[in-house]
MARTIGU-162908 format. One record per residue: residue in one letter; y, x, z of N, C-alpha, C, O, CB in turn. Coordinates in steps of 0.1 Angstrom, whole numbers, plus 5000, padded with zeros to 4 digits. Each point is the difference from the previous one (the first is absolute). Glycine has a CB too. Layout:
N
- residuo,n_Y,n_X,n_Z,ca_Y,ca_X,ca_Z,c_Y,c_X,c_Z,o_Y,o_X,o_Z,cb_Y,cb_X,cb_Z
- A,Y,X,Z,Y,X,Z,Y,X,Z,Y,X,Z,Y,X,Z;
...
END
This chain:
249
- residuo,n_Y,n_X,n_Z,ca_Y,ca_X,ca_Z,c_Y,c_X,c_Z,o_Y,o_X,o_Z,cb_Y,cb_X,cb_Z
- M,4988,5008,5000,5012,4992,5000,5013,5009,5000,5010,4995,4996,4977,4987,5016;
- S,5011,5030,4992,5012,5008,5003,5009,5003,4988,5012,5002,5001,4975,5008,5017;
- N,5007,4990,4969,5008,5003,4988,5007,4987,4996,5010,5001,4992,4974,5017,5001;
- Q,5011,4971,5011,5005,4987,4995,5012,4995,5008,5008,4993,4995,4969,5002,4996;
- I,5024,5009,5022,5010,4994,5008,5008,5012,5007,4994,5009,5006,4992,4970,4998;
- Q,5027,5020,4995,5009,5009,5008,5007,4992,5011,5006,4990,4997,4997,5025,4982;
- I,4996,4990,5033,5007,4994,5011,5014,5006,5002,5001,5012,5000,4976,4983,5011;
- I,5032,4996,4991,5014,5004,5004,5002,4995,5014,4999,4988,5002,5010,5012,4973;
- I,4996,5009,5034,5003,4995,5013,5015,5001,5002,5007,5010,4997,4971,4999,5012;
- L,5028,4980,4995,5015,5000,5002,5003,5004,5014,4996,4993,5010,5007,4988,4973;
- A,5004,5030,5019,5002,5006,5013,5013,5007,5001,5002,5010,5006,4974,4993,4996;
- A,5035,4991,4991,5013,5007,5000,5009,4996,5011,5011,5006,5001,4986,4996,4974;
- G,4999,4987,5032,5010,4995,5010,5002,5008,5012,4992,5008,5005,5001,4970,4987;
- L,5019,5020,5014,5004,5007,5012,4995,4993,5013,4998,5006,5010,5022,5004,4978;
- G,4978,4977,5011,4996,4992,5011,5011,4999,5010,4999,5003,5012,4978,5004,4985;
- K,5035,4988,4999,5012,4999,5008,4997,4991,5013,5005,5003,5011,5010,5000,4969;
- R,4976,4987,5018,4998,4991,5011,4990,5006,5010,4997,4994,5011,5007,4987,4974;
- M,4991,5031,5012,4990,5006,5010,5008,5008,5010,4993,5005,5010,4989,4997,4972;
- K,5031,5000,5017,5008,5008,5009,4994,5014,5002,5001,5006,5011,5006,4973,5001;
- N,4988,5027,4977,4995,5013,5001,5007,5008,4989,4997,4999,4988,4980,4993,5020;
- K,5033,5016,4996,5008,5008,4991,4994,5013,4995,5004,5006,4990,5016,4983,5021;
- E,4969,5015,4996,4994,5013,4997,4990,4999,4989,4997,5010,4994,5007,4998,5029;
- L,4990,4980,4975,4989,4999,4991,5003,4989,4990,5006,4989,5003,4978,5019,5015;
- P,5011,4994,4969,5000,4988,4991,4989,4990,5004,4991,5004,5008,5017,5011,4973;
- K,4993,4973,5015,4991,4990,5005,4985,5003,4998,4992,4998,5009,5025,4986,4986;
- A,4979,5023,4994,4986,5003,4997,4994,5009,5010,4988,5001,5002,5017,4996,4974;
- L,5004,5011,5031,4995,5010,5010,5001,4995,5014,4996,5007,5010,5010,5011,4974;
- V,4999,4970,5019,5001,4995,5013,4985,4999,5006,4991,4996,4993,5031,4991,5002;
- L,4977,5017,5017,4986,5001,5006,4995,4986,5004,5007,4992,5006,4998,5031,5002;
- F,4982,4975,4988,4993,4988,5003,4987,5004,5006,4991,5006,4992,5020,4980,4989;
- K,4987,5012,5032,4988,5004,5007,4997,5015,4997,4989,5005,4997,5001,4972,5001;
- G,5021,5031,5003,4999,5015,5000,5000,5006,4986,5000,5012,4999,4988,4985,5022;
- Q,5013,4995,4968,5000,5006,4987,5011,4994,4992,5004,4988,5002,4971,5015,4999;
- P,5031,5004,4989,5010,4994,4991,4994,4987,4993,4988,5000,4996,5022,5023,5000;
- L,4998,4967,5004,4996,4987,4994,4993,5002,4987,4989,4994,4998,5031,4996,5013;
- I,4985,5018,4980,4995,5000,4986,4986,5007,5000,4992,4997,4990,5031,5005,5001;
- K,4973,5005,5019,4987,5007,5000,4988,4990,5000,4990,5002,4995,5021,5017,5016;
- Y,4992,4969,4995,4989,4990,5001,4998,4995,4986,4988,4998,4995,5018,4995,5028;
- L,5004,5004,4969,4999,4996,4986,4993,5010,4992,4991,4997,4992,5030,4989,5011;
- L,4983,5027,4998,4994,5011,4992,4986,5001,5003,4992,5003,4991,5029,5009,5009;
- A,4974,4986,5013,4986,5001,5003,4993,4988,4993,4989,5002,4995,5016,5009,5027;
- S,5000,4977,4978,4994,4989,4994,4999,5002,4985,4989,4996,4994,5020,4989,5024;
- I,5001,5021,4976,5000,5002,4985,4988,5010,4997,4993,4998,4991,5032,4998,5007;
- K,4975,5015,5010,4989,5010,4998,4986,4994,5001,4992,5002,4992,5024,5015,5017;
- N,4982,4975,5002,4987,4994,5002,4997,4989,4989,4988,4997,4998,5015,5007,5026;
- S,5007,4991,4969,4998,4989,4990,4994,5006,4987,4993,4994,4993,5025,4993,5017;
- G,4985,5026,4988,4996,5006,4988,5007,4996,4987,4995,5003,4989,4983,4999,5022;
- V,5033,4990,4991,5006,4994,4988,5009,5010,4993,5002,5000,4988,4998,4978,5024;
- C,5006,5031,4995,5010,5010,4994,4999,5013,5008,5001,5000,5012,5015,4981,4981;
- D,4983,5030,5000,4999,5013,5006,5013,5006,5005,5000,5006,5011,4981,4998,4974;
- K,5030,4993,5008,5012,5006,5003,5012,4990,4999,5006,4999,4990,4985,5023,5002;
- P,5011,4971,5019,5011,4989,4999,5014,5007,4998,5002,5011,5003,4984,4974,5012;
- V,5022,5007,4979,5015,5003,4998,5007,4995,5013,4998,4988,5003,5001,5012,4971;
- I,5009,5008,5032,5008,4995,5012,5014,5001,4996,5006,5010,4997,4977,4997,5020;
- V,5024,4981,4983,5014,5000,4998,5008,5002,5013,4999,4993,5009,4998,4991,4971;
- V,5010,5028,5020,5007,5004,5012,5015,4999,4997,5005,5000,4989,4976,5015,5018;
- G,5026,4984,5004,5015,4999,4999,5006,5008,5012,5003,5012,4999,4996,4966,4989;
- K,5005,5014,5022,5006,5006,5012,4990,5010,5006,4989,4998,5002,5025,4981,5002;
- M,4992,5033,4999,4992,5011,5007,4987,5003,4992,4990,5002,5006,5019,4991,5016;
- A,4993,5007,4965,4988,5003,4991,4993,5013,5004,4987,5000,4999,5025,4987,4982;
- E,4995,5023,5022,4993,5013,5003,4991,4999,5012,4990,5006,5000,5030,5006,4990;
- K,4985,4980,5020,4992,4998,5012,4987,4993,4997,4990,5004,5005,5031,4996,5009;
- V,4980,4990,4977,4988,4993,4996,4990,5009,4993,4988,5001,5003,5025,4978,4995;
- K,4992,5029,4992,4991,5009,4993,4994,5011,5009,4988,5003,4999,5027,4993,4981;
- E,4993,5009,5029,4995,5010,5010,4989,4994,5008,4990,5007,5003,5033,5004,4997;
- T,4979,4977,5005,4990,4994,5009,4987,4996,4993,4989,5002,5005,5030,4989,5008;
- L,4982,5005,4974,4988,4995,4993,4993,5010,4992,4988,4999,4997,5023,4979,5002;
- G,4997,5032,4997,4993,5011,4992,5000,4998,4985,5005,4990,4995,4981,5014,5025;
- P,5007,5005,4973,5002,5001,4985,4990,4991,4992,5000,5001,4988,5008,5022,5016;
- N,4983,4969,5003,4990,4993,4992,5005,4987,4994,4991,4991,4997,4992,5019,5018;
- Y,5030,4988,4984,5005,4988,4995,5011,5003,4990,5005,5011,4999,4990,4977,5022;
- I,5008,5002,4970,5011,5002,4991,5012,4993,5006,5000,4988,5003,4984,5012,4976;
- Y,5027,5008,5022,5012,4994,5007,5010,4997,4989,5003,5008,4991,4993,5005,5030;
- V,5010,4975,4981,5011,4996,4991,5012,4997,5008,4999,4993,5011,4985,4998,4972;
- F,5028,5013,5013,5012,4998,5009,5008,4988,4995,5003,4998,4989,4998,5027,5015;
- Q,5002,4967,5006,5009,4988,4998,5013,5003,5007,5001,4999,5012,4980,4985,4986;
- A,5029,5020,4995,5013,5005,5006,5007,4988,5008,5005,5003,5011,4997,5014,4970;
- E,4998,4972,5013,5007,4988,5006,4989,4989,5002,4992,4998,4991,5031,5008,5000;
- Q,4977,4987,5020,4990,4989,5002,5006,4987,4994,5008,4993,5007,4983,5019,5014;
- L,5006,4986,4967,5005,4988,4993,4990,4989,4998,5001,4992,4990,5015,5023,4999;
- G,4973,4985,5019,4990,4990,5000,4987,5005,4995,4998,5011,4995,5020,4973,5000;
- T,4972,5007,5007,4986,5004,4997,4998,5002,4985,4992,5009,4996,5000,4979,5024;
- G,5015,5004,4972,4999,5002,4985,5005,5014,4996,4995,5006,4991,5007,4969,5006;
- H,5009,5028,5009,5007,5013,4997,4991,5012,5004,4999,5010,4994,5023,4979,5009;
- A,4971,5009,5009,4991,5011,5005,4989,5003,4990,4996,5011,4997,5009,4982,5027;
- V,4989,4996,4971,4989,5002,4990,5005,5006,4987,4993,5008,4994,4995,4972,5016;
- M,5024,5016,4986,5007,5005,4988,5001,5015,5001,4999,5007,4990,5013,4972,5007;
- C,4991,5026,5016,5001,5015,5002,4988,5007,4996,5000,5012,4997,5016,4983,5021;
- A,4972,4998,4983,4987,5007,4997,4996,4999,4986,4990,5006,4995,5003,4989,5028;
- K,5015,4998,4969,4996,4997,4986,4999,5013,4992,4990,5002,4993,5021,4976,5008;
- G,4999,5031,5000,5000,5013,4992,4987,5008,5003,4995,5007,4992,5030,4993,5009;
- E,4971,4999,5012,4988,5008,5004,4987,4994,4995,4990,5007,4997,5023,5000,5023;
- L,4987,4980,4978,4987,4993,4998,4998,4994,4986,4989,4997,4997,5011,4999,5027;
- V,5011,5001,4969,4998,4993,4987,4990,5007,4991,5001,5012,4998,5023,4979,5004;
- G,4967,5001,4993,4990,5006,4991,4988,5007,5007,4991,5005,4994,5027,4998,4990;
- K,4983,4998,5029,4989,5007,5008,4990,4991,5007,4989,5005,5003,5028,5013,5000;
- A,4986,4970,4999,4991,4991,5007,5000,4986,4993,5011,4996,4996,4992,5017,5026;
- E,4986,4981,4978,4999,4986,4993,5005,4989,5010,5005,4990,4995,4975,5018,4991;
- N,5019,4995,5027,5004,4990,5010,5007,5006,5011,4998,5012,5004,4983,4974,4990;
- I,5028,5007,5012,5008,5005,5012,4999,4991,5012,5002,4988,4998,5014,5022,4986;
- L,4980,4995,5027,4998,4992,5012,5011,5005,5010,5001,5012,5003,4974,4985,4994;
- V,5033,4993,5007,5012,5003,5009,4996,4996,5015,4996,4989,5003,5020,5008,4977;
- L,4986,5013,5029,4998,4998,5014,5013,5005,5008,5009,5006,4994,4965,4996,5003;
- Y,5026,4996,5016,5012,5004,5008,4996,5009,5012,4990,4997,5007,5020,4981,4986;
- G,4999,5031,5009,4997,5010,5011,5002,4994,5013,4995,5007,5010,5013,5010,4975;
- D,4998,4971,5017,5002,4995,5013,4990,4988,5003,5003,4992,5009,5021,5015,4990;
- Q,4965,4992,4993,4990,4990,5003,4987,5008,5003,4992,5002,4990,5020,4980,4995;
- P,4986,5022,5027,4989,5009,5003,4986,4994,5001,4990,5007,5001,5027,5006,5011;
- L,4982,4974,4988,4987,4994,5004,4991,4995,4988,4989,4995,5002,5022,4998,5019;
- I,4994,5009,4967,4992,4997,4988,4988,5008,5000,5001,5013,5002,5020,4980,4985;
- T,4967,5001,5010,4988,5008,5000,4996,5005,4986,5005,4995,4990,4988,4991,5030;
- A,4998,5023,4981,4994,5006,4987,4993,4989,4992,5001,4999,4988,4996,5023,5023;
- E,4996,4968,4996,4993,4989,4994,5010,4991,4992,4997,4996,4988,4986,5005,5030;
- T,5029,4997,4988,5010,4991,4993,5005,5007,4988,5002,4994,4990,5004,4995,5032;
- I,4997,5024,4979,5005,5008,4989,4990,4999,4988,5004,4999,4989,5010,5016,5027;
- R,4973,4987,4988,4990,5000,4990,4999,4986,4993,4998,4999,4988,4989,5019,5025;
- K,5014,4972,4996,4998,4986,4995,5012,4997,4990,4997,4994,4989,4992,4999,5032;
- L,5023,5010,4983,5012,4998,4991,4998,5007,4986,5001,4994,4990,5014,5004,5030;
- A,4981,5015,4981,4998,5008,4988,4988,4994,4992,5001,4999,4987,5008,5021,5025;
- G,4980,4976,4994,4988,4996,4993,5003,4987,4993,4996,4998,4988,4990,5013,5029;
- I,5021,4979,4990,5002,4987,4994,5010,5002,4988,4999,4993,4990,4998,4995,5032;
- H,5013,5021,4979,5009,5002,4990,4993,5006,4987,5002,4996,4989,5016,5008,5028;
- L,4973,5006,4986,4993,5006,4989,4990,4991,4993,4997,5002,4988,5006,5020,5023;
- A,4992,4968,4996,4990,4991,4994,5006,4990,4991,4993,4994,4993,4994,5010,5028;
- G,5027,4994,4980,5006,4989,4992,5009,5006,4989,5002,5012,4999,4997,4973,5021;
- E,5008,5006,4974,5009,5004,4989,5015,4998,5004,5009,5002,4992,4973,4992,4991;
- Q,5020,5001,5029,5014,4996,5005,5009,5013,5001,4995,5011,5002,4995,4969,5010;
- V,5023,5018,4986,5010,5011,5001,5003,5003,5015,5005,5011,5003,5005,4982,4975;
- L,4987,4997,5031,5003,5002,5014,4990,4994,5009,4996,4988,4998,5028,5013,4995;
- T,4971,5006,5017,4992,4995,5011,5008,5003,5013,5005,5011,5002,4973,4993,4985;
- M,5022,4986,5021,5008,5002,5013,4993,4994,5012,4992,4991,4999,5029,5008,4987;
- G,4981,5008,5025,4995,4995,5013,5009,4989,5005,5012,5000,4998,4978,5022,5007;
- T,5004,4968,5001,5008,4990,5007,4994,4998,5014,4989,5003,5003,5018,4985,4976;
- V,5001,5006,5030,4996,4998,5014,5003,4985,5004,5011,4995,4997,4993,5030,5009;
- Q,4986,4969,5000,5002,4986,5005,5002,5001,5015,4991,5006,5007,4996,4984,4974;
- V,5023,5003,5025,5001,5000,5014,5002,4985,5005,5006,4992,4992,5005,5032,5008;
- P,4984,4973,5012,5002,4986,5004,5014,4998,5005,5005,4988,4999,4971,5012,5008;
- N,5031,5010,4998,5014,4999,5005,5006,5014,5001,4993,5010,4997,5001,4969,5016;
- F,5018,5022,4991,5007,5012,5001,5003,5004,5015,5011,5004,5004,4999,4992,4973;
- E,4980,5001,5031,5001,5002,5015,4992,5012,5004,4992,5005,4993,5012,4970,5010;
- D,4998,5029,5010,4992,5010,5006,5001,5013,4992,5011,5004,4996,4974,4979,5014;
- W,5004,5024,4988,5000,5012,4992,5003,4998,4985,5003,5010,4993,4980,4999,5023;
- R,5017,4979,4980,5004,4997,4986,5015,4998,4997,5004,4997,4989,4973,4992,5009;
- V,5031,5013,5013,5014,4997,4999,5007,5009,4989,5009,4995,4993,4991,4999,5031;
- G,4995,5018,4974,5006,5009,4990,4998,4995,4986,5008,5003,4991,4988,5016,5024;
- F,4994,4973,4983,4997,4994,4986,5011,4991,4996,5001,4997,4988,4975,5005,5016;
- S,5032,4993,5005,5011,4990,4996,5010,5007,4991,5007,4994,4993,4990,4993,5028;
- D,5003,5027,4979,5009,5007,4991,4995,5002,4986,5007,5005,4991,5002,5007,5030;
- F,4978,4986,4977,4993,5002,4988,5004,4990,4989,5004,4988,5004,4977,5023,5008;
- G,5018,4992,4975,5003,4991,4990,4989,4989,4999,4989,5003,5004,5023,5015,4983;
- R,4992,4970,5009,4990,4989,4999,4995,4999,4986,5007,5002,4990,5005,4985,5028;
- I,4975,5010,4981,4993,4998,4987,5004,4987,4994,4998,4989,5007,4983,5026,5000;
- N,5024,4985,4981,5004,4987,4994,4989,4997,4989,4998,5007,4991,5027,4997,5013;
- R,4969,4984,4998,4989,4996,4991,5005,4987,4993,5007,4992,5006,4974,5019,5008;
- D,5014,4988,4973,5004,4987,4993,4990,4989,5003,4991,5002,5009,5019,5012,4973;
- S,4991,4975,5012,4992,4988,5003,4985,5003,4997,4991,4993,5006,5028,4992,4990;
- A,4978,5024,4995,4986,5004,4997,4995,5010,5009,4988,5005,4999,5016,4990,4977;
- G,5004,5010,5034,4995,5010,5009,5002,5014,4996,4995,5010,5006,4989,4974,5002;
- K,5023,5018,4980,5002,5014,4995,5012,5006,5006,5010,4993,5002,4979,5001,4976;
- V,5010,5019,5025,5012,5007,5005,5011,5000,4990,4998,5004,4988,4988,5010,5027;
- C,5026,4982,4989,5011,5000,4990,5013,5007,5006,5011,4999,4995,4980,4980,4995;
- G,5006,5030,5020,5011,5008,5005,4999,5002,5015,4992,4994,5007,5022,4998,4974;
- I,4996,5016,5024,5001,5003,5014,5014,4996,5004,5010,5003,4993,4972,5016,5007;
- I,5019,4974,5012,5014,4997,5005,5002,5009,5012,4993,4999,5010,5006,4977,4982;
- E,5011,5033,5007,5003,5009,5011,5007,4992,5011,5007,4990,4997,4995,5030,4988;
- K,4996,4984,5027,5006,4992,5012,5015,4998,4998,5005,4990,5003,4977,5020,5012;
- K,5025,5001,4981,5014,4999,4999,5005,4990,4990,5011,4995,5000,4990,5029,5006;
- D,4990,4973,4984,5003,4991,4989,4994,4986,5002,5001,4992,4991,5002,5028,4994;
- A,4989,4978,5026,4992,4988,5001,5008,4988,5006,5009,5002,5009,4971,5013,4993;
- T,5016,4973,4995,5006,4988,5006,4992,4998,5013,4989,5006,5002,5018,4983,4975;
- A,4997,5002,5031,4993,4996,5013,4986,4995,4997,4991,5003,5007,5031,4992,5004;
- E,4977,4997,4978,4987,4995,4996,4990,5011,4996,4989,5000,5003,5023,4978,4990;
- Q,4994,5031,4999,4991,5011,4995,4996,5009,5011,4989,5006,4999,5023,4993,4979;
- L,4996,5002,5033,4996,5009,5011,4988,4994,5007,4993,5007,5008,5030,5000,4995;
- N,4973,4981,4995,4988,4994,5006,4987,5003,4993,4990,4997,5005,5025,4985,5003;
- I,4986,5024,4980,4988,5004,4993,4993,5011,5008,5006,5009,5005,5005,4986,4973;
- K,4976,5002,5024,4992,5009,5009,4991,5011,4992,4993,5007,5006,5006,4974,5010;
- E,5003,5019,4971,4993,5011,4992,5011,5010,4997,5010,4997,4994,4973,4987,4996;
- I,5015,5028,5014,5010,5010,5000,4996,5012,4992,4988,5002,4997,5021,4991,5025;
- N,5001,5016,4974,4997,5011,4991,5001,5013,5008,5011,5004,5004,4999,4983,4977;
- P,4979,5020,5021,5000,5013,5007,5005,5011,4991,5002,5011,5004,4979,4981,5010;
- G,5020,5005,4973,5006,5011,4990,4989,5009,4994,5004,5010,4995,5017,4989,5018;
- Y,4967,4998,4988,4989,5008,4994,4998,4995,4986,4995,4989,4998,4994,5016,5025;
- Y,5014,5004,4967,4999,4996,4986,4992,5010,4992,5001,5012,5002,5020,4975,5000;
- C,4971,5008,4989,4994,5009,4990,5004,4995,4986,4997,4989,4996,4983,5016,5019;
- F,5027,5004,4977,5005,4996,4987,4993,5008,4989,4995,5011,5002,5027,4984,5009;
- K,4977,4998,4977,4997,5008,4988,5012,5009,4998,5011,4995,4999,4974,4987,4991;
- A,5013,5031,5009,5011,5009,4999,5010,4998,4989,5012,5000,5002,4973,5017,5008;
- D,5010,4981,4978,5009,4998,4988,5009,4988,5002,5012,5000,4997,4970,5010,4988;
- W,5012,4979,5021,5008,4988,5002,5011,5003,5011,5011,4996,4999,4969,4989,4994;
- L,5016,5022,5017,5009,5003,5011,5012,5008,4995,5011,4997,5003,4970,5003,5013;
- W,5016,5011,4977,5011,5009,4996,5010,4993,4990,5012,5002,5000,4973,5018,5003;
- Q,5009,4971,4989,5008,4993,4990,5009,4990,5007,5012,4997,4996,4970,5005,4987;
- N,5013,4991,5028,5007,4989,5006,5009,5004,5012,5009,4993,5004,4972,4993,4989;
- L,5017,5026,5012,5009,5005,5011,5014,5000,4996,5009,4997,5008,4973,5017,5001;
- T,5021,4989,4978,5014,5001,4995,5006,4986,4999,5012,4999,4999,4982,5022,4989;
- N,4998,4969,5014,5006,4986,4999,5004,4995,5014,5006,4989,5001,4980,5007,4979;
- L,5012,5011,5030,5003,4996,5014,5015,4999,5001,5008,5008,4995,4971,5002,5015;
- K,5026,4980,4998,5015,4998,5002,5002,5001,5015,4992,4996,5008,5011,4990,4971;
- D,5009,5019,5025,5004,5001,5014,5009,4988,5005,5007,5002,5009,4990,5023,4989;
- N,5001,4964,4995,5009,4988,5004,4994,4992,5011,4996,4988,4998,5013,5011,4978;
- N,4989,5007,5036,4994,4993,5011,5009,5003,5012,5009,5008,4999,4967,4993,4991;
- A,5020,4994,5022,5008,5001,5012,5002,5015,5004,5010,5004,5006,4983,4973,5001;
- A,4997,5031,4990,5000,5014,5005,5006,5010,4989,5003,5011,5003,4977,4984,5011;
- G,5021,5000,4974,5005,5008,4989,4990,5011,4996,5004,5011,4997,5020,4984,5011;
- E,4963,5002,4993,4990,5010,4998,4991,4995,4988,5000,4989,4996,5001,5018,5029;
- L,4991,5003,4970,4990,4997,4990,4987,4997,5007,4994,5009,5006,5018,5005,4977;
- Y,4984,4974,5017,4987,4996,5007,4988,5001,4991,5000,4995,4989,5013,4989,5025;
- L,4977,5023,4991,4987,5000,4992,4995,4986,4999,4993,4997,4990,5002,5027,5019;
- T,5007,4968,5001,4995,4986,5000,5005,4992,4988,4993,4991,4996,5006,5010,5029;
- D,5012,5003,4969,5006,4992,4989,4991,5002,4987,5001,4992,4991,5022,5010,5018;
- L,4968,5008,4992,4991,5002,4988,4990,4988,4999,4995,4997,4990,5007,5028,5013;
- L,4995,4968,5009,4991,4989,5000,5007,4989,4991,4993,4993,4992,4997,5013,5031;
- G,5023,4991,4980,5007,4990,4992,5000,5003,4985,4998,4992,4992,5016,5004,5028;
- L,4987,5017,4977,5000,5004,4986,4987,4998,4993,4999,4995,4989,5018,5022,5016;
- A,4972,4986,5003,4986,4998,4995,4998,4985,4997,4994,4997,4990,4998,5023,5023;
- C,5013,4972,4996,4998,4985,4998,5008,4995,4988,4995,4992,4992,5002,5006,5033;
- Q,5015,5007,4973,5008,4996,4989,4993,5004,4987,5001,4993,4990,5020,5010,5023;
- Q,4972,5008,4987,4993,5005,4988,4986,4993,4999,4993,5003,4990,5019,5019,5012;
- G,4985,4969,5007,4987,4993,4999,4988,5009,5004,4989,4997,4996,5021,4989,4986;
- K,4993,5024,5026,4989,5009,5004,4994,4995,5013,5006,4994,5008,5005,5025,4982;
- E,4976,4982,5011,4992,4996,5011,5002,5010,5012,5000,5012,4997,4983,4976,4988;
- I,5018,5007,5027,5001,5009,5012,4988,4997,5009,4998,4988,5003,5028,5013,4996;
- T,4966,5009,5004,4989,4998,5008,5004,5003,5015,5006,5010,5002,4978,4996,4979;
- T,5011,4986,5028,5004,5003,5014,4987,5003,5008,4989,4994,4997,5031,4991,5002;
- V,4981,5023,5011,4989,5004,5009,5005,4998,5014,5010,5006,5004,4981,5012,4979;
- E,5002,4974,5024,5004,4997,5014,4997,5012,5009,4989,5005,5000,5008,4970,4997;
- I,5013,5029,5011,4999,5011,5009,5000,4995,5015,5006,4991,5003,5005,5025,4980;
- E,4981,4991,5025,5001,4997,5015,5014,5002,5005,5006,5011,4997,4970,4996,5006;
- P,5030,4983,5004,5014,5002,5004,5003,5013,5007,5010,5006,4998,4990,4970,5004;
- K,4991,5028,5007,5003,5013,5008,5002,5012,4991,5007,5009,5003,4980,4981,5016;
- E,5006,5010,4970,5001,5012,4991,5013,5000,4993,5004,5011,4995,4972,4988,5001;
- A,5031,4990,5004,5013,5000,4993,5012,5002,5009,5012,5001,4996,4978,4984,4988;
- L,5008,5017,5029,5011,5002,5009,5008,5012,4997,4994,5011,4998,4993,4978,5020;
- G,5026,5010,4981,5009,5011,4998,5008,5004,5012,5001,4991,5009,5001,5002,4967;
- I,5003,5019,5024,5007,5004,5012,5015,5004,4996,5002,5009,4993,4976,5000,5018;
- N,5031,4982,4993,5014,5002,4997,5009,5003,5012,5011,5005,4999,4985,4980,4982;
- T,4998,5011,5031,5008,5001,5012,4992,5006,5011,4987,5000,4999,5027,4980,4995;
- E,4992,5024,5017,4993,5006,5012,4991,4989,5006,4989,5002,5004,5029,5014,5000;
- G,4987,4971,4996,4993,4989,5005,4987,4998,4992,4989,4997,5006,5032,4992,5002;
- Q,4980,5011,4979,4988,4999,4992,4990,5011,5002,4988,4998,5000,5026,4990,4983;
- L,4991,5024,5019,4991,5011,5003,4992,4998,5012,4988,5002,5001,5028,5014,4988;
- E,4991,4980,5022,4993,4997,5013,4990,4989,4998,4989,5000,5006,5032,5008,5007;
- A,4983,4981,4980,4992,4988,4999,4987,5004,4993,4989,4996,5004,5031,4989,4995;
- I,4981,5023,4990,4988,5004,4992,4991,5009,5008,4988,4999,4999,5025,4998,4980;
- E,4993,5012,5029,4992,5009,5008,4992,4992,5011,4988,5003,5002,5029,5015,4995;
- K,4989,4972,5008,4993,4991,5010,4989,4992,4993,4989,4999,5005,5032,4999,5009;
- L,4982,4997,4974,4991,4992,4992,4987,5007,4997,4989,4994,5000,5030,4994,4991;
- I,4982,5025,5006,4988,5007,4996,4994,5009,5011,4990,5007,4998,5018,4993,4978;
END
């Protein structure tokens, strides 16, 4: 599988809400190890990709120094959204991999099995995009962080027709309990072609990777979804979330 799929890890953020000025978010300690190392271990155990690309930004040298030379590093000078982060890797990867799987340095609980499953389902079909989704009964207790995640928008036939980010959602849309953890596997040619169509006309003024789902739907492309265990999708954006996840596991 390793020649067919290239993994990109988005890890350029500073983690302003972590109140940790000495470390970029990917290196914040979680149970004694940098956050990103859990993801790297799962990728290695999955056998999906031998040498992930890591998109670095703030304190890039510190990340490289900590993780070592077994990865391909791509620099994102300004953090202009997830779509922009993947765009930064285009020059390094275009023409080199048939499919691109995007993961995040601040989501440490994704398992090797889930990475394998996402990759396997994607490779078995003809779709341009395979994505993980999470179903939650509510946004309470340890699931409270999920209220910040984008909601999955499905049409009357049950097909995915886009993602609604929290900042852009109506009160009714915020009640949707199927959420987007941001795990995507794309056909590379389609991804590189469509990244240039992303627009930053949203509340954050950023290029969202999630907008590619809307573009795929407009083009009549099928999107395959893979349900993920909620705990595997937990992200760490604040000190409170870090403590909550440490207690949870």
